[in-house]
N, C-alpha and C positions, 0 to 999 in steps of 0.2 A: 839449068835454072831449077833443077828438082830441089835443091837446098831451099830456095826461096819459096817454094810450094809448102814446104814442111813448116816454114816460119809464119805463115799467115795467122796463126793463132796467138803468136807472141805479142806481148805488150812492149811498145817502144816509147821511150821518153825522148823527146826532141827538144833540145835547149838552143835557143837562138834569139838574140836581142834585136836584130834588124827586122822590122815588120814585113818588108817585101820578101826578104830571103825566107823567113820563117813560114810565111803563107805559101810561097812557091815549093819549098822543099816539103812541107807538110802535105801538100797536095799530092806530090810525087810519091811520098812515102805511104800515104793512105791507099794507094792503089795495090799496095803489096801486104799491108798489115791492116787488120780490122781494128785494132785497139791502139790508138796513138795518144800519148799524153804530151801536151805542149806546154813549155815554160819559157818566159821572156828574158830570164836571166839566171845566173848560178844560184841564187838564193832561192828562188821559186823553183828551180830545178831540183835543188836538194830536198826541199820540202815535198815535192811531188815524188821523188825517189823514195822517200821514206813512207809516204802515205799510199803509193800506187804499186811498189814493188815490181818495176818494169824488168822484162827479160833482156833488153838491150838498151843503151844509152848512146844517143848521138848528140854532140854538143859542140858549140863553138867555144873559143878560148877567151877572146877579148869581149868582155860584157861588164856592164855597170852592176852595182851592188855586191856581186861576188863573181870573180873571174871563173872561167872554165877550169882553170889550173887548181884553184881553191876547191871548187865543187867536186872535181875529180878525186883530190886528196881526202875530203870528207867521205865520199862514196867508198873508197878503198878501205876506209876504217870501218865501214859498215858491211861492205861485201867485196871480198877479193876476187869473186869469180864472175860477176856481171860483166858482159862484154861492153867496152866503151870504144866508140868510134868518135874521132875528132874531126870537125870540119873547120878549116881556117884559110884565110887569104895570105897569111904570113908564114912563109917557109921556115924562117928563123925561129919562130915560136916552137916548132916541133923539136928542135934539138934537145931540150930538157925534159921531154915527155918520156916517162917510164912505164906507167901504169895504164897505157892505152893499148888496144888491140890493132887499131888501124887509123890511119890519117887520109883524109880526103880534102884536097885543096879546092878552094872557091875560085870561081863560081862552081857550085856543086854540079857535077855531071852525074846525070841519073845512072848511066851504065857503071861508072866507077864506084858510086855509092852502093848500088845493088851488088857489085862484085865484091865489095868490102864485107857487106853483110853475109853474103852467101860464103865467103871464105871462113867466116867465123865457125861455120858448122860442117865444113867438108871434111 
């Protein structure tokens, strides 16, 4: 977990439309990262990406207003290098993903999410 120690200062954008999932996962993430920016849908996530310049993006795919797919596409036009981790309950959604670094299936398992984050910088 040395990689996670190095990441404590990183800013994480977490985008999730489900209130309960967002609350639980953001609490879990906040134990490892000091600076977490939360968004409830893709549109808000894109706005916060532009204003906050996060080091890592963790996002759901199926959301109102703007889907995670659309948000990722817009983010990649702005920044090709920021790591993006997708969280989804639907395995078939991930078949067409190209511009992401990792996928973690819901319900989000703390160990798997932290491993995906850690793997970004190993």
